[in-house]
N, C-alpha and C positions, 0 to 999 in steps of 0.2 A: 958520586952519589953512593951512600952506604946502602946496605942491603934493605934496611928497615924503610928508607926513602923509596928504593925501587918498588918495593911491595906496596906501599901506599900509593905511588903513582899508577900502579898496575890496577889496583882495586878501583881507584877513581875513574880511570879509563874505561873499566869494564862496566862500571855503573852508569856512565854517560853513554855508552853503546847500547846497554839495555834499555835505558829511558828512550833513546832515539828509536829503537826498534818496537817499543810497545805502543800499541795504538791508543790514542786518547779515549777517554770514555765517550760513548755515545750520547749526543745532546738531543734535548726536546726543544723544537722552536714551535712556539704556540702562535697561532693565527686567529684575529678576532675582530669584529666590527662592533664598535660601540653604538648605540642608538639604532640597531638593526632592526628592532621591533618596534612598530608604532604604537603609541597608546590608543585607546579607544577614543573615537572622535565625538561620540556622543554617549550620553548615559544609557546604561543597560540594566535590564531587570536582573541580570546576573553577572555582576561585576567580576572583572578578571580576579584571580587570586592574588595576583601581584602586578605591579607596574614594570613592564619590561622595557619601557623607553629608555631606561638610564642602566640596563644592564651591561655589566662590563664582563670582559673575558679574563679570568684569572691569569696572571703572569703573561699577558698578552706582549708579544714582541713585534708582530707584523700585521698588517691589514690586507695583505694579499697572500694567497697560497703560492703564487709564482716567486714572490720576493722570498719566501722562507725556503722555497725549494732551491732557489739560486744560492742561498746562504748555506744550505745543509751540506754536510759532509757524508761520506759513505758510512751507513749504519745508523744516522740520525733518525729521529722521528719528527714528523711535522704534524702537529696535533691542532685541529681546527675546531673553533667554538661554533656554535649555531649561527646561521645566517645564510643568505643567498650570495653565491659567489658567480659571477659571470665571466668564469675564468676558464679556458682551455689549457689543460695542463699536458707538457711533455716530460717524461721522467726519463733520465738516462744514467742514473746511479741508484745504488741499492738503498733505498730509504723505506720507511714506513709512513703511510699517509692515513691518519685516523680521525674520525669524526668525534667530537666530544659532547657531552651534555652540560648545559649551565643553567642554572635558575630554573630546573625543572624542564627544559627544552632540550631535546635530543635529536635534532633533524639539521643536518648540514647539506644544503642544497647546491649542487653545482649545475648552472644552467647557462652555458655560454653560447653565443653565436659561433657556429662551427665553421671552420676553414681548413684547408689542408695543410699539413705540417711536414716538414723535412721531405718535401715532394713524395710522400707516401700515397699510395692509391686509395687510402681510407681516411677520412676525417673522423676523430672521435674526441668525446669529451675527456677521456684520459688516454694517452698514448704512453706505452712502456716499450722503449726501444733500446736494443744493444746493451742490455744490462741483465742482472740476476739479482736475487734477494729483495725484490720490490713487494711490499705488502700494502694492500689498499683495504681499509676496513671502515664499515659504519658510514658510508656516505650515500647520499641520494643523488643519482646521476641521471640527468635528464638531456636527452638527445634531441628534443623536440624542435630546438631554435636551429634548424638547418633548412637549407634551400634546395636539397638533392632532389631531382625529379627522374633520374635514370639510373643505370647500372654503374655510372662514374661521375663523381668518386663514391667510394664506399662510405656508409655512415655507421657509426657504432658507439656504444655507450663507452666501453673499455676495449683498447687493442693493444695486445702484446704482439709485438713484432720483433723476431730474433731475440726474445727475452724470457726470463724466468721469474716466477714469483708466485702471489696469492692474491685471490679476491674473496673476501668474506664479509658477511652480514651487511651487504649493501642492498639498497633498492636501485635497479637499473632498468630504465623505461625511456619511452619517447623516441625510438629510433624508428620512426615512420618516414617513409617518402610521402611527400606532398601528393604524388600520384603513384600508388603502388603499382598500376599497370605499366609504368614507365620502364620496369626491369622485370621481365618475366623469364629471363634466361635461366637454364639450368647447367650445372647443379648448383650455382653459386646464389643468385638473387642479390638482394641488397636490403640493408637495415638489420643490424645485428645488436643484440645485447651486449655479448662479449665475444670478440673475435681474436682467434689465436692462430698466427701463421708466421712466415718468415722465409727469407732466401739464403740463409746461412746453413751449414751442415749440422749445428747444433751438438749434442741434444739440448733440448729446452723442456722444462717442466712447469706447468701452471696448475695450480690447485684453486678450483672454483667452488665454494661452499657457502651453504646457509644464506645464499641470496634470494631476493625477490626479483624476478625478471619478467617484464610484461610490456604490452604496446611495443612491439618489434614488427617490422614488416616480413622479412625472411626467417630468420633464425634466432632463437633465444641464445644459444651458444653455438658457434661454430668453431671447429679445430680442424685447420686445413694443413696437412702434411706436405703439399706439394714443394719440392725443393729443400726440405728440412726434415729434421727427426723431433717430432714433439709427443710428449705424454701429457695428457690432461686428466686430472682427477676431477670429476664433477659429481659432487656429493651433497645430498641434503638441501638442494635448492627447490623453491617454488617457481615453476615457469608456466606462463599463462599466455596463450595465443588466442587469435580469434578465428582460426580456421579458414574455410572457403569465403567467408565473408570479404577478404581482401581481394579475391579474384585472381590469386597467385598461389603457388605452393609455399607452404609454411612448415618448418620444422622446428620442433622445440629444442633439441639436441641433434647437431649434424657433426659426425666425425667422418673425414674423408682423406683419401689419397694417401694412405700410409701412415696417418697419425694414430695414436694408440689412446683409446679412451677407457677410462675406469669410472663407469657411470652408475652410481649406487644411491638408493634411497631419496631420490628425486620425487617430487609431486608435480605432474605434468598434465595441463589440460590444454586443448586446443579449441575446435569448434565442429559442430555437426553440419551436415548438407543443408538443413532447412528445406527451402522449397525446390533446390536444384534437383535434377534427376541424378541417379547413380552415376550414370555415364559422364553427365557434365560435371558432376561433383569430383570425380576421379581426376579429370584433368586440371583441378585447381585444388588438390587435396592437401590436407594437413597429416603430418606423422608425428608421433611422439618421440621416439629415438631413431634417427636414421644412421646407418653405416653404409657408406659407400667406399668399398676398397679400404676399409678400415685395417690398421696394422694388426699383425698377429699379437695375441695377448690382450686384445680389447675384452672388457667384461661390462656386461649390463645386467645388474643384479638388484633385486629389491626395490624397483621403482614401481610407482603407482602412476598409471597413465589412463586417462579417460578422455572422451569425446573427441575422437580423431578418426580420419578415415583408415589409418592403419596405426596400431599401437607402436609396433617396431618393425621397420622395414630394413632388411638386410640385402645389399646388392654387392656381392663379391667379398672375398676374404678368406682367411686361413686361420684355424686355431683360435676361434672366438668362443666366449663362453656367455649364453644368455639364460639366465636362471632367476627363480624365484621373483619374477615381477607379476603385478595384479595389473590386468588390463580389463578395460570395461567400457561399455557404451561406445561401440565402434559401429560406424554406418558405412557403406558402399564398398569397402574392402575387407581386410581380415584383422584378427588380433594381431598376427605377425605375417608379414610377406617376405618370402625368401627367394631370391634369385642369385645368379652367379655371372650375369652378363658384363658388368662393369670391369671384372678383371678375367673373365672367361671361366671362372670356377668359384664355388664356395664349398669347402671342404674341412674335414677334421675338426669339426666343431660341436659344441654341445648345447641343446636346447633342452632344459630340465626344470620340472617344479613350477612351471608358470601357471597362473590361474587367469582364464580368459571367459569373461562372461558378457552377454548381451551384444552379440555381434549380428547385424542384420541391416535392413529387413531380410527375411526369408521370402524372396520374391523370384520372378522370372530371371532377373539379371544374374543370379548365381548360376543358373544353367549355362550361360554364355561366356561369362568371364572367370568362373571358378572361385569367386570371392564369397566372403559371408562365413568362412570357417575360422575356427580358433587359430590354425596355422596352416597357410597355403604356401607349398613350394611350387615353382614355375618349372615345368618341365622344358628339356632342351636348352638350359641355360648353364650347365656345369655344375649343378649342385649333386654332390656325391660325397659319401663316407662320413655323414654326419649322424649323430645320435640324437634322436627326439623321445625324450623319456619322461614318463610321469607327469604330463602336463594336464591340468584340469580344466575342461571346456563345458560351458554350460550355456543353453540358450543361443543356439547357432545353426546355420545350415549344415556344416559338418564339424567334426572334432579337429581332425588332421587331413589335409590334402597332401600327399606326399610323393616323392619320386622313388623308384625302384631301388636306385643305389644308396639310399639312406636306411638306416635302421630305425624302426619305431616301435617302442615299448608302450603299450597302450597305458594311458592314464584314465581316470574317471571322466566320463562323458555324460552330461546331463542334459535332456531335452535337447538333443541334437538330432536334426533330421536324418542325418547319416553319421555314423561314427568315424569311420576312416574311408578314404577314396584315393586310388593311385592316379595320380595325374598323368602318369605315362600311359595309362589305360584308357582313360575317360576323355576322348576327344571332345565329346559333348557330355556335360555333366547331367546326372539324374535328375529328374523333375523336382523343382521346389515347391511341392505340393504337400501340404498337411495330410498325413494319413486319415 
């Protein structure tokens, strides 16, 4: 073989090797249901703008999401046209799942009968397991068709298990237990909008953003770092609970056991005590953001939290940052409650620039339980070495109730019966009597 032929063979072999090593372009697999929306059965004074009974899904290739997922390769997109899909999904490869709009309709509803998959402890509408790079977008995810009545199995709208990815622009709802009192255990409970956990070392990262999460029993978002390393970015969501009306604890965002949360720009509402006494309400309370032994580097910033018994509850941790949050309409407890008992300490953290208003009522309960303040630290629980700086508190029993081992740089206090109280000194708080 002459030199020219040798070079030609070499170039051809190199091109073939390059083609073999270059991944094929990601594909879009489209799912749709023809005739998914019935025509009006009787005349209407306001006729529909179009007849949707013959609406087709452009470029439809599959009639079920599971069929498209089975056919999808890593990196593909499964695009879903409007319709009601009674399908429970298990995702084990990096794909994008996205809801489409067609003929002016933009709601893709997943409403399956839930069962346990892969022997997991939680049944979910969508389970993402042992993979990364999964994106779930623009879907309505309804977990109400479950028969769970106790703590086991768990029930969730979306469950990331040993997995990374993102959840954005979805509506996630209906994860109620038939009997909420069937699972009153702490700290976990049951009935989650989004649950992130695992049993592998990780690290795993999940971004949860711009979702509407509501009608859950226990927690809107729970990120549990037990046995794994997880960082969750929880940003720009609207999370709405019902509070003590369930008869159990309810937390809008719950980060625990070493997981790291970056919790920013969420709008959170829970529920007030109603006819319950303060003491009874505390035993079935709701909390906006709950950090229980959260990992170092956790951030809670620029959230709006209202109608709860505690806006932000911290129990144990190190190097946390809680800044620039707006907390209002809090009853039975305080705008923020801080203790270290879950880990033996709460240290080296910053609580700064928060605005807390309407914490009450100002009544005799404040004398005995020390609640009703903008910020309340619990004495004797390992709280030390934190900076509480420039927090604004208005309309409360007190501005800040602090431990001696923390540094308090006074912020503006408006219409507080007491500005600052040292919880190490006051075994019985001063009277909650208007001057």
